[in-house]
N, C-alpha and C positions, 0 to 999 in steps of 0.2 A: 479570485485568482491572484497568484503572486505577481507583484508589480514588475519584477525584474525580467519576466518573459515577454513583456509587451514590446511592440515595435515603436510605439509612441513614447516620447520622453515624459509626458505628463498626461494625466487623464483627459480625454476629450470632453469638451463642453457639449451641452445639449444642441447648440447651434451647429457645431462641427459634426456631431453624430447625424443630425438631420441632413446636412449637406452630403455626407457620405452615402446615406441611404438613398437620397434623391439622384445620386450619380450612377445608379444602376446596381446597387447592392441587392443580392438575392436573399430573401428571408429563408432561414433553415430551422423550421419548427422541430425537426427530428433531432437536431443537436441541442435545442433549447430545452426540450422535455426532460432530459436527465438532470438538468441544472435547476429545475424547479424544486422548491421545498416549502413545506407547510410549517409555520412557526407554532409554538405552543399556544399562542393567542388565537390560532385558527386562520390567521392571515397567510395567504399563499403568495410567495415571491415568484414572479414569472418573468425572468430575464428574457431578452430577445437576442437572437444570434443571426448575423447576416454574413453571407459569403461575399468576399471582395475579390477583385482581380488580383492575380499574382499569388495565389495560394495563401490568402490571408483571411482572417475572420474578425468580424466586429462583434464584440460582446457588449450589449447594452443592458445596464441595470434596469430592473423593473421600473417602468415609467411612473407607476403609482407610489413608488417608495420615496419618502421625503429625503431630501439631501442629495443622494446619489442618483435618484430616478432620472432616466433619460441620458445620463452620462455614459461614456463607454471607453473601451480599450481595444486596440488592434493586436491580434496575436498571429504568429506564424501557424500554418495549418498543422504541422506535426505537434507542436506544443499544445495547441487547442484540442486536437483529437485525443492526445494523451490525458489531458485534464478531464475531458468528458468521460473517457473510459474509467479513470480513477474515481470520479464522482459517482458513476453508476455502480462501481464495485463497492464503494463505501456505503451507498444507499442500500444496496442489496444485503450487505453484511448487517447493517443496522436493522433492517426489516426482519432478518432471521435471527436476531438476538446475538450477533457477533460484534457488538460495539466496542469491545475491549480486547486487549491482547490475550487475556485469560480466556475469554469466550472463544477466541480464535483457536487457541490450543485445545480447548474442550471440543470444539466442532471437528477439527481435523485429526485429532488424536484417536487412536483405537480405544483409548481409555476413557474418552469423553470427559465428564466432570470428575472422574476418579484419577486423573493424571497426576495431580499434586499428591494425592494419597499414595500413589504407586511410585513416587519418585525414588525412594530408597531402594526398592526392588529393581527399578530401571538402572540406577547407578551401579548397583551390584552386578547386573547383567553386562553393563558396559565395561566394568573392571574385568570381568571374566573374559569378554570378547577381546579386550585389548591385552590380556595377560598381565594385568597390573594389580598390585596389592592395594588395600585400603590406605596404606601410607602414601602410595604414589598418587592416587586420585582422592585427595582429602578435601576437595573444594577450595583449596588455596589458589591464588592466582597462578602460581607456578604449575600446579597440577592441571589447571584449566587449559594451559598452553599445550598440554599433551594431546588433548582431543582434536583440535584443528590440525596439529602436526600429524596425527594419525591419518586424518582425512587427506592431507596433502602428500604425505610420504608414501613409501612402499609398505606393503602389508607384512604380516609376520610370515616366517618360513620362506622368505624370498619371493612371495607371490606379489603380483601387481596390486596397486591400490584398488582398482575396480573389482578384481576378483575377490579380494579380501572383504571389501565393504558389501558387495552383493551377496556374500555368504552369511552376513550378519542377519540375525532375526530382526524383523521390523521393530520390535520393542527396544532393541539395542540401538538401532538407528535413531529412534525417537528420543531415547534417553540421552544420547550424545548431543542432540540438538538442545534438549532441556538443560543438560549439564553446561553446554556452551553459553546459553542464555542466562544461567544463574550468575555467571561471572561478569556479565556485561551490564 
């Protein structure tokens, strides 16, 4: 976990961790389970999580791990819950073959793995939906600014942004996101 979100200034020693646990900390295996991971060597890291008074959580590195084992950090509840949710999402994505941004696009796109191959068609549909020529949307940085400006501003023919965008086909919405990401 990121060190800047901890409430403690430095990592807690094993002795400090044991004192906190002995002072009435409640173990939370439900929050520790998403943080477990199996390394390529087959070793399974099993950190421990304890709930402390005052909406705080104690994260304890796997006691069997050399070096950091048994040491810990204290996190505010909201930051810790956010980290557990994020870790669970990353693990789920990895288990389903979505370990990279390309795989994410492939999974969530209507085109799946053909998204990159369909990019020219999608950009052409975006140009058509925005009533722009190929000179206007030529993948230059200046032309890339037109896409978010279209999302932010009002639509064509004086219609509102929401009515304009909602009338776009899904393929055009997808291509505008791809087009935006090509420039970043």
